VEXTI-790450 format. One record per residue (C-alpha): residue in one letter; x negated, y negated, z. Coordinates in steps of 0.02 Angstrom, whole numbers, plus 50000, padded with zeros to 5 digits. Layout:
REM VEXTI-790450
aXYZ;...
***
This chain:
REM VEXTI-790450
m500005000050000;p499164983849950;v499914973350089;r499784977750271;n500414969450428;a499014959650509;r499874955050669;f498864965650788;a497104969750810;v495874970650692;p495544976450520;l496644964050423;l496884972550258;a498704972550301;a499054954350292;s497424948050242;l497144954150067;f498214962349938;t498334961349751;l499294970249617;s498884968849433;l499134977349268;p497684981449153;a498594974149003;p498654955048975;v500034946549073;h501224932749023;a501904924649181;a503124913749085;e503924928849002;r505634933749067;r505694951749123;a506964963449200;i506684961749387;a507494973149517;v506644971149685;p507574979549830;a507814971349999;g506574975950135;p504904970350208;l504134955550114;d502464964150083;r503304978649994;a504474967149898;i502984957149833;s502104973249786;v503584978849680;l503784961649601;a501954960649551;e502094977149459;q503744972949373;a503214955249322;g501454960149269;v500554947149376;d499314946249520;i500014940849689;g498864938349839;s499014931850016;a497994929250175;e499524926050282;p499984937150431;g501724943650464;l502224948550287;a502644966450337;r503824960650473;m504754947850366;m506334955250292;v506994948250126;r508554951350025;g507674955649863;v507974948649690;q508754954949530;g508954948349353;r507974943749197;l506754931149268;t505014923949252;a503754928549386;a503824911149462;a505714910849471;a505784928249547;l504504923349679;d505464907549724;r507074917449748;l506194930949847;l505464918449972;v507094909150006;g507414908950193;t505624913350239;p504234902250306;f503214905850147;t503054897649977;t502104900449814;q500504892749747;r500114895749563;l498264899149535;d498254902049347;a499364908749208;g499514925849287;s499034923749470;y499994917649623;r499624915549807;i500864916749950;v500564903350083;r501494897150235;r502584881750210;r501864865650279;i503124861750415;a502894854150586;p502344868450700;p503024877450792;a504704873050720;v505834888150716;r507414887150614;r508814898950579;a508704907350411;p510144903550292;k511494916550292;p511304928650148;a512494927350004;p513964939250019;i513834956049933;a515254961049822;p516284975449892;g515774992349824;v514064986249764;e512674996749840;t511014988449881;s509394996349938;l509264987850106;d507844997450184;i506195005650151;v505985022250063;v505715038250162;t504325047450072;a504285062050195;t505915068250119;k504915072649961;r506225064149853;t505815046049902;t507555043849974;s508205027350039;r508315027850228;l510095021550218;r510625036450111;f509575049950196;p510745062850278;g509795064950441;a508855056350581;v507215048050534;t506075035150614;i504855024250517;l503465016650623;r502485002050552;p501374989350641;g502424975950723;g503174971450891;a502274980851029;l501774994750909;v499914993550878;f499085005350755;g498185004150590;d497314987550622;a496084994050753;a495265010750788;s495685008950973;n497505013750949;g498015031050892;l499605041250896;d499865036451078;a500445019451013;a501755027950904;i502325038951048;a502545023451157;a503635015351024;t504985028751007;p505695040151143;i506105052951008;l504245057051001;q503415063951157;g501675070951183;t500575079251312;a499015070951385;l497715084551402;g496595074451286;a496235070351104;g496185086251000;r497125096251134;n498815087651139;k500485094151080;l501845083651000;f503705085951031;i505165078450935;r506945076650999;g506715087951152;v506095103351058;a504655107251178;d503905123451243;s502525119251369;s501085107351404;f499735120551388;t498925123651219;g498625140951150;p498665150450985;t500505147150942;q501145135050811;s501645117950873;t503485113650870;a503065098150766;n502025098750608;v500835084350569;y500465079650389;f499125068350320;g499975061750165;e500525077250070;v499525090750161;p499675098550336;v498285095050461;a498455111850551;y499455128050555;n499245134650732;g498625126450891;p498695108350951;d498725092050853;p496915087950803;g497215069850853;l496725060650693;n496425042050718;l497665029950639;y496435016550585;d496875009650411;m498545018750415;d500035010950326;q501435019150423;v501995034350522;e503585043550474;v504475054550601;l505725066250516;e506755074650651;g506935093250634;p507065106650600;q506335104050427;g506255122250374;t506915119050198;l505615105950150;y504155110750261;g504335129150307;a503715137850464;g503255127450615;a504285111850583;i505655116950705;g505575100350798;g505195090150644;i503675082850557;v502555067950587;r501855061150425;l500335049850430;v500315038450277;p498585030750244;h498295015350139;a497985020549960;v496485015349857;d496784998249778;l496184999049597;t496274980249568;r495294971149703;v493704972949805;s494124971449989;a493334975550155;n493544972550339;v492604975350500;s493444976050669;g492924979350846;g493344976851027;v492824979851206;s493954985951345;a493904985851534;t494904997951642;r495234994251824;s494075005051932;g493405013451775;d492045012851645;p492105000151504;g492525005951329;g492384999651153;d492785002650972;i492094997950803;a492805001650631;g492594996650451;m493414998850282;i492844995250106;n493884996649947;l492964996549780;p493764997349608;i492475005849498;r493485002349342;s494954990749366;g496604999849355;t495775016549319;i494615022549458;g494185016549632;l493645022249804;r494035018049984;a492915022350133;v493365021150316;g492275023950470;y492595021850656;r491925025750829;i492915024150990;v492325026251168;e493705027551298;g492975023751469;g493285036351607;y494225032351767;i494265048851866;d492935053551996;d492345070852050;v491915069552235;r491195087152248;r489905084152113;g489645065952162;l490115059451988;t491165044551937;d492215040951784;i491985058551716;n493405058651589;r492575048251453;v493105052551275;t492125048351118;t492905049650945;t491895047350786;g492615049450613;g492995042850443;r493855045250277;f493305044350097;d494595043349958;v494475042249769;r495925037449656;v495925040349468;v497255034949344;p496785044849187;a498325039749089;s499935030149108;g501025038149241;w499645049549307;t498755047249474;i497465058749553;d496955056249734;a495545066049815;g494855063449987;l493975069750142;v494415066750325;a493115070750458;q493225068050645;r492295073650801;v493005072550977;s491875074651127;a492485074451308;p491255079351448;d492665083451570;l494545085151593;q495625070451646;y496615077451791;a496565072451975;e497135080652137;r498405074752263;g497835073152443;m496185065152392;a495665047352353;p496635040052204;m495985045452034;s494845058952104;r494665077752119;a493425090952179;s492815103952054;l491255114752047;l490995114751858;a491095102051719;q492525105851599;p491995099051429;f492895099551262;e492175097951087;q493125097650923;q492485096050746;y493795093550612;l493685092450423;l495105090450297;g494955089950108;r496395085949993;v496815083649810;v498505076549757;v499065075149575;d500545063749544;r501495061249381;r502955049449357;w504015047849201;e505045032749153;d506675042549167;g506345045449354;l505595062849344;h504215064949475;l502905078849488;v501795081149642;s500465094649663;a499505094249827;t498115105649889;g497285104850059;l495865113550151;v495635112250340;r494215117850453;r494395115450641;d493175121750772;a493505118350957;d492665123951117;s493355121651293;r492825126251470;f493905127251626;d493345129051806;a494065145951861;t493175146452030;r494215156252155;p494865146852308;n494255160652425;r492495159352352;p492255140652327;n490355141852309;a490345155352175;p490685146452009;i491755155351881;a492015148651706;y493385152051578;d492875147351400;t493915146951241;d493245146651065;e494475141750929;r494105143550743;s495485138550622;r495475138750433;l496935133150325;f497265132950138;s498885124750082;h499615121249911;e501275114249853;t501945109349683;r503645101149665;l504685092249535;s506075080049579;r507235066549519;t508155054549634;k509525041749608;p509825026349717;n511395033849794;g510415048749863;a510925060549723;g509605070249630;w508665086549645;l507035094349700;v506225111249664;g504545117449723;v503385131649768;a502195132549916;l500785144049972;i499875144150139;h498465155250198;a497945152550379;r496665161150488;d496625156850673;a495395165050793;y495605162350980;a494155170051077;r493965169951268;m492545172551392;y492605173651581;g491385175251726;p489895166451806;p489265152751687;d487625162151658;r488435179251637;l490025176451537;r490885191751466;d492135193151325;i493945196051368;v495295199751240;g495755185651124;v496685186250959;t496455183050774;n497975180150664;r497945179150474;t499535172750394;l500025172350211;d501575161950178;a502355160250005;a503955150549975;v505085143449842;f506235129249893;g507495117349819;e508725103749862;a510085094749765;g511175079749802;v512825076749714;a513785060349720;l515605065149742;t516065046749744;p514985030949732;a514925030949922;l514875049549967;t513405060849926;i513275079149975;t511555087149988;a511205105949994;g509615115849988;a508675131350044;r506935138550064;l506555156850031;t504995162050125;h504025178350121;q502745179150259;r501505192150319;t500485190650479;d499065202550524;g498295201750696;d496815209250787;p496135207850963;i494435199550982;a493275208751104;s492435225551127;l493975230851225;r495295235651097;t497065241151133;t498475249051035;t499885238851111;y500175228350957;i500885229550781;r499765225750633;g500515219050475;r502165210450518;s503105205150361;a504685194950350;t505765187150215;r506835172750272;l508085160350199;d508255143250282;p509725133050216;t510195114850240;l511795105250209;g512005086550229;a513155072150187;s512865053350172;w514335041450167;l514065023050126;l515375014150233;t514824996550181;p513344990450079;a512324989850240;v513095003750346;s513095022550317;a513585038250411;y512745055150397;a512955073250448;r511745087750430;y511465106150469;q509705113650459;s508765129150517;g506935133550543;f505735145850624;r503975148350692;t502825162650648;g502595177050769;g501075188350779;i499765195050898;t499515184651055;v498725185051227;a499845193551356;p499875190651546;g498345197751634;i496555200751578;g496255211551425;r498055212851365;i498885207551205;a500685207351143;d501685205750983;l502585188950981;v504325188050904;p504645173250786;d505775160050862;t507205152250764;i508165136050779;h509795128950711;v510285110550725;a511875101050684;e511855081950692;i512915066950651;g512505048550654;i512745030950589;r511455017950539;k511474999750488;e510164990350389;r509834971850396;g510424962650241;g509214947950250;p507744940350344;t508774939250504;g510124950050580;l510364966650665;a509864984150610;g510065000050710;s510605018150720;l511545030050834;g511515048950821;a512005064750913;s511315082350892;l511635100150952;t510205112850946;d510225131750967;w508445138350996;r508175157251005;h506675167551069;i505695151951120;q503815154351101;a502815146051240;d501005145151298;l501045147851487;v499875152751630;d500115165851764;r499925162951951;t498055166151942;g497845153251803;f497585164651653;p498435158051495;f499635169051398;t500985167151266;t502735174351272;n504515172851211;l505315164951364;g507165165051315;n508455154351226;s509015136351247;h510375124151198;i509865105951177;r511115091651169;g510405074951117;l510985056951096;e509815044151019;g509945025850972;s508895011250913;i509084992850872;d508004980850773;w508594962850793;v507884947250712;p508924932950787;l507774919350716;v506394919050588;g504834923750684;v505744932050829;r505994950950839;v506774962350969;d506644981350961;a507354994751077;a507605013551069;m508245027151186;f508465046051193;l509645055351309;n509615074251312;g510135089751406;t509105105751392;r509395122251479;v508595139451465;t509915152951437;d509685171851425;p507925171351495;d506675185451478;p506995195951634;a505145200351646;l504765182351688;r506035181751831;r506695165051774;q508385158451826;v509655152751699;g509825133751694;t507985128751701;r507615113451595;l506375114551452;p504705106151493;n504085089351430;t505875084051390;p506405070051507;p508305068451515;f508125049951478;a506785039551393;v506845021651329;s505665008951251;g505824990851197;s504814975851140;i504994957551095;g503834947350985;y503654929550920;d502604922750775;w502284904550737;s501224893550624;m499874882350697;g499474873150536;d497774872350447;d497924890350388;a498124896450568;s499484906250655;a499784915250819;s500914928550892;i501354935851061;d502264951751106;a502794961651258;g503394979451272;w504024991751402;r504255010551403;y505105022051528;v504865040951533;g506035051251640;r505625066151750;s505175083151678;t503985097651714;i502425105551640;g503285122251608;t504825132351651;q504125144051784;a502925143651930;p501585137551939;l502055126251792;d503685119851868;v502805104251934;s503715087651920;q502965074651803;g503505058551717;e504755046451797;y503745030651768;g503825014551668;t502365005051592;a502224987851512;h501164980951370;l500674962851334;g499754956551181;g499304941251081;t498414936950919;w497664921550837;t497274921050652;r496384908150546;g495944912250368;r494974928450367;l494644928650554;r495724936350688;a495604937550876;t496674948950984;a496974952151167;t498024966151242;i498414972451416;e499044990251436;n499914996151595;v500124978051648;f500784982151822;d499514996151852;v500845009651874;k500275026151954;g501195038851848;d500925057351809;r500885061151623;f501405077451539;a499845088451539;g499245105051605;g497505099851664;n496545114751731;p497685130151729;f496665138551866;a497025124151986;l498895124051953;a499285137252084;a498895124552221;r500225113052143;n499225097352184;e498585093452010;y499145078151912;t498625068551756;p498645050051800;l499065035951683;r497585025451628;p497495010751750;r497734992851690;t496624990451538;l496154974151452;r495504974151274;i494754959251181;g494504961850996;g494184953250832;a494074956250646;i493484948450486;t494154952550314;w493464949750142;
***
């Protein structure tokens, strides 16, 4: 995306530099057919530049947060720009015959005025009032998508993309629909809409799949924790998404959308910051991006690099160490875009990241705040590499072909202190060694109409190999205990079609036919015969949805969808035992209503309700001695109610709020686990809410400023469903405060996280071998101040 919000932090590509051009000569005075949909100003300008055949640039912040009505007709580029900017604080400067610059109007600062009311829309005329949802694989308008979806872009109290210091935690804080554990980067699990199994990570598939563009970042295990620097947006598609995404997406998918290579303009930025945590070590971050067109309009590259040091704040009194939970993340991306012919685009890239944590970030109750006593260090190391190639072909009649191939290599090593309480001076270590390899490929063909009608067909192939080895004993005499290796081959054909029964009502139906085979083996010299090798399954996952346009800005939706997670060989309770895990299945029915804003000011929002039936729930647990294992713990019914509002009462003022209310209960539990019916699922607070308010204003002389404040509340839940994991967590609220100042290419930022220094307990398992004492907790990071800056070329 050539324009990016530059409100927060640091790299400023978002509102500091964007350009769109066509390789052929342009004629700005020529009248052309213009059809720019309503939505964020940066995207509207992007579309207009392409349709009018001109270059449009800007160094102004706030373009991504400014909503415009759009423009339509046979117009010159100048006339279309003038109409597009009506009601905004921006105007146009003409640079030459085919180039324009968007600048802020010269008005007495900080005058704030009400935007003119938008012209009425004729009854029965449909307008595209919101951004496109690319995660649906048919580039569907959010207004016409028959299901719950959340699009997260920088703005308000949501800070990501502009600085390396903010990752997916910022997205989690912005929407209660998305929850996550806090064991640490590379070890966390994501949960969407209450579909959660446990805080502890093991060899099972996550309930939420994460995608980097068009390719998955993992098959089994935790989220690798990719940094969101230079990211355009995050799309959360609530699940299950079995039809479009196959196994593992039972809670939904999180799609990370990076900024694409710009083939028209050289650009770069450098950002950095330092942070101070109360009673903790200082931290810092530095990041850079460079975009180089090698041949304008034909080939270009984009390189990103970053390093983040999160200062520790937990002490180990037994070993006499302070601030032991430091985390260092180093990574980068390299992308190449080639346009070999009109309509064709080829993107190839690499993502590499290393996470290093010398110790876990849990503390113990009954001791000094933010401290614990352990005999051994408990480090974690992860090395992650993703390669991808995406071929995209678009025809003028709307036909769209996408072929995406991905390769993933993830290696992670962990240690836990398993010292027995009755022998506190005899150290015992429990080590895990995870090796994951993933090949994924998908080819699909689609055509979509503005009313949501259209079709999609595709094929997909996944080959995954996940090895989970374990060692136990004195640190200098570790011995192998049984782990598992699972190899999965997943082949699928899928399709979806939407039919407009009336101009306002569209019905969508689809299905995915999957054939899957999983082979498993124990890892260790001790081999058993209590498993089944070669489990094969053929499964059909249907979906049925409806979208009804009630007014040009309001729609209602209903949807039914199913999904599943792969079974296979897994670690059973006790040392040296394995078991055959049954696949779990999920069925969801949902209804909702959403409203989009029809101009630069006004109210947008959504309200939805869902009912989930989850069978044979897979969960990574620990027994009373601390040994991890995986099992099918039972069934559950989840009832959810979610809502959000996005209100722009005045130009420059924005208010956001979101909430999620749910009820989860375990029914028909596995009798071997001695669990009572009625236990809530873990990591699913019955109530969560977040909100923010922001204000932007001009300071004249090419300068502007903004302030924002946000608050998030997480209700009470537990680590797991049975002892010793039935420990209460959550039930806290935290506040955020931030401000920015921009002048030309320079930007300064200041943020305060956990403003009131709340002492909360986050969702995380910590050390499983210390859970039996039930005094373990994972504290919130204390009040942290960050000062940052950026320069953009």
